[in-house]
C-alpha positions, 0 to 999 in steps of 0.5 A, spaced: 569 653 761 570 658 766 569 656 774 569 662 779 572 663 786 567 667 790 566 670 797 560 669 801 557 674 805 561 671 811 568 672 808 568 665 806 571 663 799 567 658 795 569 655 789 563 655 784 563 649 778 559 649 772 554 643 772 557 637 768 551 637 765 552 643 761 560 643 761 561 636 759 568 634 758 570 641 756 577 644 759 576 648 765 579 654 768 578 658 774 576 666 775 578 669 781 573 674 784 576 675 791 583 678 791 581 685 791 584 691 794 580 696 798 577 699 792 575 692 789 580 693 784 584 686 782 592 688 781 595 681 781 592 675 779 595 668 779 597 663 773 594 657 777 589 656 783 589 650 787 582 646 787 581 640 790 588 639 791 590 640 784 592 646 780 587 649 775 589 654 770 587 661 771 582 664 766 587 670 765 593 665 764 589 661 759 587 667 755 594 670 754 597 663 753 602 664 758 604 658 763 607 660 769 609 657 776 603 654 780 604 659 786 607 665 782 603 672 781 603 677 775 601 684 775 595 686 771 596 692 766 590 697 765 594 701 761 589 701 755 581 703 755 576 698 756 572 702 750 577 698 746 574 691 747 569 690 742 563 687 745 558 684 741 551 681 742 551 673 742 546 673 736 552 677 732 557 671 733 552 665 732 548 668 726 542 668 729 541 676 728 539 676 720 542 683 720 549 681 723 548 675 718 548 679 712 554 683 715 558 677 718 563 679 723 570 675 722 573 672 729 577 667 726 584 667 730 581 671 735 579 669 742 572 670 744 569 670 751 562 669 752 560 671 758 555 676 762 554 683 760 554 688 766 547 688 766 547 682 770 546 682 777 552 680 781 557 680 775 559 687 776 567 688 777 570 695 778 576 696 773 580 703 773 575 708 769 569 703 769 566 701 776 561 697 773 565 693 768 563 685 766 566 680 771 570 677 765 574 684 763 579 683 769 581 676 766 581 679 759 586 685 761 590 679 765 590 675 758 592 682 754 597 683 760 601 677 759 600 677 751 604 684 751 609 682 757 606 688 761 607 684 768 612 688 771 611 691 778 614 696 782 612 695 789 610 700 794 616 699 798 621 700 793 618 707 791 617 709 798 625 707 799 626 711 792 623 717 794 625 717 801 632 717 799 631 722 794 628 727 799 634 725 804 639 727 799 635 733 797 636 735 805 643 734 805 645 737 799 640 743 799 643 747 805 640 754 802 632 755 802 632 757 795 636 750 793 631 746 798 625 749 794 628 747 787 629 740 790 622 739 793 619 741 786 624 736 782 621 731 787 614 733 786 615 733 778 618 725 779 611 723 781 607 724 774 613 723 770 614 716 773 606 714 772 607 716 765 613 713 764 611 706 767 604 707 763 608 707 757 613 701 758 607 697 761 610 697 768 605 698 774 608 702 779 605 703 786 606 710 789 600 710 794 606 709 800 610 714 797 605 719 796 602 718 803 610 719 805 611 725 801 604 728 803 606 727 811 612 730 810 609 736 806 604 737 812 609 736 817 614 742 814 608 746 813 606 746 820 613 747 822 614 753 818 607 756 820 609 754 828 616 758 826 612 764 823 607 764 829 613 764 834 617 769 830 611 774 832 609 778 838 602 776 840 601 782 844 604 787 839 604 784 832 611 786 831 616 780 829 621 778 835 628 779 835 629 772 832 626 774 826 631 780 826 636 774 827 634 770 821 633 776 817 640 778 818 643 771 816 638 770 810 641 777 807 648 775 809 648 782 813 656 784 814 656 791 816 652 796 820 650 796 827 645 792 831 641 796 836 637 794 842 633 798 846 631 796 853 625 799 856 626 801 863 621 799 868 617 795 863 614 789 868 612 794 873 608 798 867 605 792 864 603 790 871 599 797 872 596 797 865 590 793 863 591 787 858 588 791 852 593 797 853 600 793 854 601 792 846 598 799 845 604 801 850 609 798 846 607 800 839 607 807 841 614 807 843 615 804 836 612 810 833 617 814 837 623 810 834 620 811 827 620 819 828 626 819 823 625 813 819 617 811 818 620 805 814 624 802 820 623 795 821 623 794 829 623 787 832 620 786 839 621 781 845 619 782 852 622 789 854 627 789 848 626 793 842 631 791 836 633 794 829 638 794 824 642 800 822 646 801 816 651 806 818 658 803 820 660 809 824 659 808 831 659 815 833 654 817 828 649 811 831 650 813 838 649 821 836 642 819 833 640 814 839 642 821 844 637 824 840 632 819 840 633 819 848 630 826 848 624 824 844 622 819 849 623 824 855 616 826 854 611 821 857 606 817 853 598 816 854 596 809 854 589 807 857 587 814 859 594 815 863 600 818 862 606 813 863 613 816 864 618 812 859 625 810 860 629 807 855 637 805 854 640 802 848 645 797 847 649 797 840 654 792 837 657 793 830 656 787 825 663 785 824 662 777 823 657 773 825 650 777 826 648 772 831 653 773 836 653 781 835 645 781 836 647 777 843 652 782 844 648 788 843 642 785 848 648 784 853 650 791 852 643 793 853 642 789 860 648 793 862 645 800 861 642 804 866 638 811 865 643 815 870 650 813 869 650 809 862 644 810 858 648 808 851 653 802 851 657 799 846 659 792 846 666 790 845 668 787 839 671 781 839 672 774 835 667 768 837 672 764 840 673 770 845 666 770 846 666 762 847 672 763 852 668 768 856 662 764 857 666 757 859 669 761 864 666 758 870 669 751 868 676 754 866 677 758 872 676 751 876 681 748 872 686 754 872 686 754 880 687 746 880 693 747 875 696 753 879 695 758 873 691 762 877 696 765 883 697 770 888 702 776 887 704 780 893 705 788 893 709 791 900 705 796 904 711 801 907 710 804 914 712 811 913 714 812 921 719 806 921 721 805 914 719 798 914 715 793 911 708 793 915 705 788 910 703 786 903 697 786 899 695 779 895 693 780 888 690 775 884 693 773 877 691 769 871 696 766 866 693 762 861 697 757 857 694 759 850 692 766 851 697 769 856 696 773 862 688 775 863 687 782 865 684 781 873 679 786 872 676 782 866 676 775 869 674 778 876 668 781 873 666 775 869 667 771 876 662 776 879 657 774 873 658 767 873 657 767 880 664 764 882 666 770 886 666 766 893 670 760 890 675 765 887 675 769 894 676 762 898 682 760 893 685 767 894 684 767 902 687 760 902 693 762 898 694 769 902 694 766 909 698 760 907 703 765 905 702 769 911 703 763 915 710 762 911 712 769 912 711 769 920 715 762 920 721 765 917 720 771 922 717 776 918 711 778 922 707 782 917 700 783 915 696 780 909 691 784 906 686 780 901 681 784 897 673 782 898 668 784 893 662 788 896 658 784 892 659 778 897 657 783 903 649 781 902 650 774 905 653 771 911 657 766 908 663 770 907 664 770 914 664 762 914 669 762 908 674 766 912 673 762 919 674 756 915 680 758 911 683 761 918 682 755 921 685 751 916 691 755 915 692 757 922 694 764 920 693 769 926 687 773 924 690 779 927 694 780 921 689 779 916 686 785 913 680 784 908 680 790 903 672 791 901 672 793 894 667 797 890 663 799 896 658 803 892 655 796 890 653 795 897 646 794 896 644 794 904 648 797 909 645 794 915 646 787 912 653 789 910 655 792 917 652 786 921 657 781 916 663 786 917 662 786 925 661 778 924 668 778 920 671 783 926 669 778 931 674 773 928 679 778 929 681 780 922 681 788 920 677 791 915 679 796 910 676 800 905 679 800 898 679 806 893 676 811 898 675 818 895 671 815 889 664 813 888 658 817 891 657 812 896 664 813 899 663 817 905 656 814 907 659 807 907 665 810 911 660 813 916 655 807 916 660 801 916 666 799 921 672 800 918 679 799 921 683 802 915 682 807 909 686 806 902 686 813 898 685 812 891 690 812 886 687 818 883 689 823 888 696 819 890 698 820 883 697 827 882 699 829 889 705 833 887 702 837 881 695 838 884 694 842 890 687 840 890 689 833 890 694 834 896 688 838 900 684 831 899 689 827 901 691 831 907 683 832 909 682 824 909 689 823 913 686 828 918 679 824 918 683 818 919 687 820 925 680 823 928 677 816 927 683 813 929 684 808 923 690 807 919 690 811 912 694 808 906 696 811 900 696 806 894 699 808 887 705 811 889 710 811 883 715 817 885 720 816 891 721 823 891 713 824 893 714 820 900 715 826 904 709 829 901 705 823 904 709 824 911 707 831 911 700 830 910 699 825 915 699 818 912 701 812 916 703 807 910 704 808 902 704 802 897 706 803 890 711 802 884 716 807 888 718 801 893 716 795 889 712 792 884 707 785 886 712 780 887 711 772 887 712 769 894 719 767 893 721 774 891 718 776 897 722 772 901 728 775 898 725 782 898 725 781 906 732 782 906 732 789 903 732 796 907 728 802 905 735 806 905 737 802 899 736 806 892 728 804 890 731 802 883 734 796 886 728 794 889 723 795 883 
């Protein structure tokens, strides 16, 4: 006789016992109709249930004839169809049906379950592939599972761990996109394969957690790919961004050709003027002009940059083609009923190693261009280690100064009237233990870009003034000249730096000369003049370096308070062989006399040319004809030499 454990409306479990008047003394078993999942399916049952403090055998265990431990559970295998269970009316078994009696059903040796059909209200229990099965079907399947021994159960945690590990291995080993997709397909194929295999061997496997995990991962990857695709496209123009060009070069393993970056000049100003609807149209019209020679050219857009890949390895051919494109852009474009002038310049980088690095180099080259002076810039070739060394220059400069790897050398300046040393110019040098001597032009330029010129200038001033103080202490009272970048003449901080160094070293400011380099880069002469006047108020002298080259030389000479002019070495080197150079030097010397400022000729290499500078009226000369730049110790020894000795012995 089968008793039942059922659940009332309030969720309370109740044990329903068959009346003793009906059951008599027959043995009893229990059918648990409460342990169901969210879908009402029973996947696990017990061998025994506790009733009134005593263990009572479960109905499924009794059908299967298997006794287990009192608290143990077993899995129910629904691997065969419910239509394979023979269902007969009670009359066919009892012989009450005359038709069945003429053809009796043999049930000897079989287990016969007498119970409700699915038509009885409250007796329905869902099973896989039949949501209205009789309640006894669950226990019948349980008994068949125990008879067949199909009670194995791989839980959801195990399958989740297996698929998680498989996915992790796939991600670690599949570095390429094609291999990764192959691994994804293999993992997806495992799901039906495991279901079929488990059904075949009679083991229940729970895949819901694993399927949920794989579905969540697939959704995350799909969203990430969608987001990446959106980020790769310019929303205003619909063109792919430069990141897409980088991805394409990496994906295609491009190792030749050139990357070209076009910089649209005055781009932000044009966009401020145009309506929002016309901004994308403006860029697209520029792209149409770029495609004049190649309609299929893939152009990538990002802000004021347009980029593409050129297959040619001939840099000269690429630059010639870009010159032709510049001619096409000479004509304005019509946007929103307005005629808009176009200014465009180009940065070019040869792809000889990492495409990502070369793309960045092309962008950097484009940023250095200008319409007037440098419309096409070719990026320097160099290894990635060189580029990484450059971008870490800020920290390296500080370390080099602390270690003494950056230091000053001193080149004498000779007074032609007295034939004696009038002063020295402090020149900065850098000797890196790993890379050797670093070009001053290179690291000074990088210092300006990294915003470290103030720090470097303070260091050089400190070294030079300390050296000058030592020379004065040794009885050699000569001037000390230090180069100051014109980029520092936009802020009064340089005056504070000079003042603090003079106070710290106690060097006499009347013997300090500040040589202003690259005066053409002074953006505001009014501000620069006020800063130079402040410096002169400290007692120092101001010199104009490289005079005679650059469009702003005479303008700067007129508007700024200089005490000295240094004639550029271009004219000094050609003094002996070019009458035009002699005329320029003579005119500059005459101008200096009229303005009552000192004129210095720098870059003198031939001692025989000294007389020419004396005739021209130069007061001082400087160059290899007298001495190369010297260390401080060598300079102290050099003080003992006179100009009457052969120049070869003094170099």
